N, C-alpha and C positions, 0 to 999 in steps of 0.2 A: 662277506656280509651282503645280504639281499636287500635291495631297495623295495619298499612297499609300492605296490602298483595300484593305481586307481581303477577300481572295478567299473564295468559298464553300468551297473546299477547305481553306483555313487555318482558317476559322471552324468547320468540322466537326472539325478536329483537336483543338481545345480540350477538348470533352467526352470524346473518346476517350483523350486523354492523362490527364485526371483519373480516368477509370474505370480505366485501367491502373495508375496510382499507387495508387489505392484497393485494387486487387487485390493489389499487392505488399505493402501494409501489412497486409492480412489474412493474409498468409503469415508475418508476423513471429512470433517466439516468444511463447507465451502466459504470460509471467512475471507478468502482472497488475501491473506497475510495482513489483515488490518487489525490484529490484536483485539483490544477490549472495545474498540469503537469501530464497527463496520461502516463502510462508506454509504452515504445516501446515494440513491440512483436517480439520475436526471433522465427519466424515460423519454421526454420530448425535448431534451436539451436545456431544460430549466428545472429549478426546484423552487417550491414556495419559500419565501423569505422566512415564514414562520417555522420552517424546518431547521433553520440555522439559529441556535440559541444565542442571545445577546451575551457579550463578554465571554465568549468561548470560541474554540476552533472545531471545525467539522470537516472530515474528509468527504469529498463528493466525487462520484463517478459520472462524468459528463459524456462518456462514450468517445469513440474515435481512436486514434493511434496511441495517444498518451492521455487517457481519460481522467486520471486521478489528480484532483486539485484540493489543496487545503485552504478552506475559507476561514478567515479569522474575522469575527464580527465584534465590533464594539457596541455602542448604543445605536439604535435605529438603523439607518441605512449605511452606517460606517463599516465598510468591508474592505479587507485586503486579502489577496489570494496568492498562494505560492504553489509551485510545482509539487506534486506528490511523489517525486522520484529523486533518489539519492544523486548528488552531484559527483560522487566518486565513480560509480559504475552503472548508474541508471536503473537500479532496482526499485520496485515499488515499495514505498515506506508503509510501516504500520503505525497507527496512532495508539500510544499508551499514555493516557491522561494528558500531561502537558508536554510530552515529548513525542517525536517521531523517530522510530527506530528502523534501521536498515537491516533486514534479515540476512543480507549477503555477506557483509564484512563488518557489521557492528557500529557503523556511524550513527550518531544521534544528533537530532536537530530540535531546537526550541519550537514548539507548536504555535507560538504566538508571533515570533519574529522571523522564523526560518534560518536563524543563525546556527552554525555548527557548534555543538556542545562536545562532541567527541569524534575523532577521526576514525578511519583514514580520510574521509572527506575534508577538504580544505575550503571549499566555497559554499556560501550560504545558498539556500534555495532561491531560484529566480522567481520574480513576481509573475503572476498570470493575471491578465485583465478580465475582470468580471464586471457586470453592470446590474443594477437593480432597475427593472422595468415594471412599474406598478407594484404588484405584490410578489414578483418572482425574481430569481437570480439567474442570469445567463452568462455563460463564458463567451468572451469575445475571441474570435479566432483570427 
């Protein structure tokens, strides 16, 4: 019984197919994994307080090494902020309504409290210090 042999033509198709699929992936939308609510960008390290709706949570990109921060706003200047990275493996979280989802391993967090809703993560999101200065919000480093 003869074993089928991979022809040169078919062997050359593998890299071409991989390159084509990579090109298609590069054309995908640049939502940075943030699901239905894209992060606000803090171009100068601050965002206007008016950009953060009251009684809601908003993902913000403050730049730097770990830029993503979840800001939870109550009424007025009442703000709490949490890291935008999963405590299981450090993946950037995506915001889906009232939950934060980890695209790497499926952990879920409450978008108001940072508490773990589903593992494999076992630790809640750590708080991040932010301040309101006049009419802008700034991350304290």
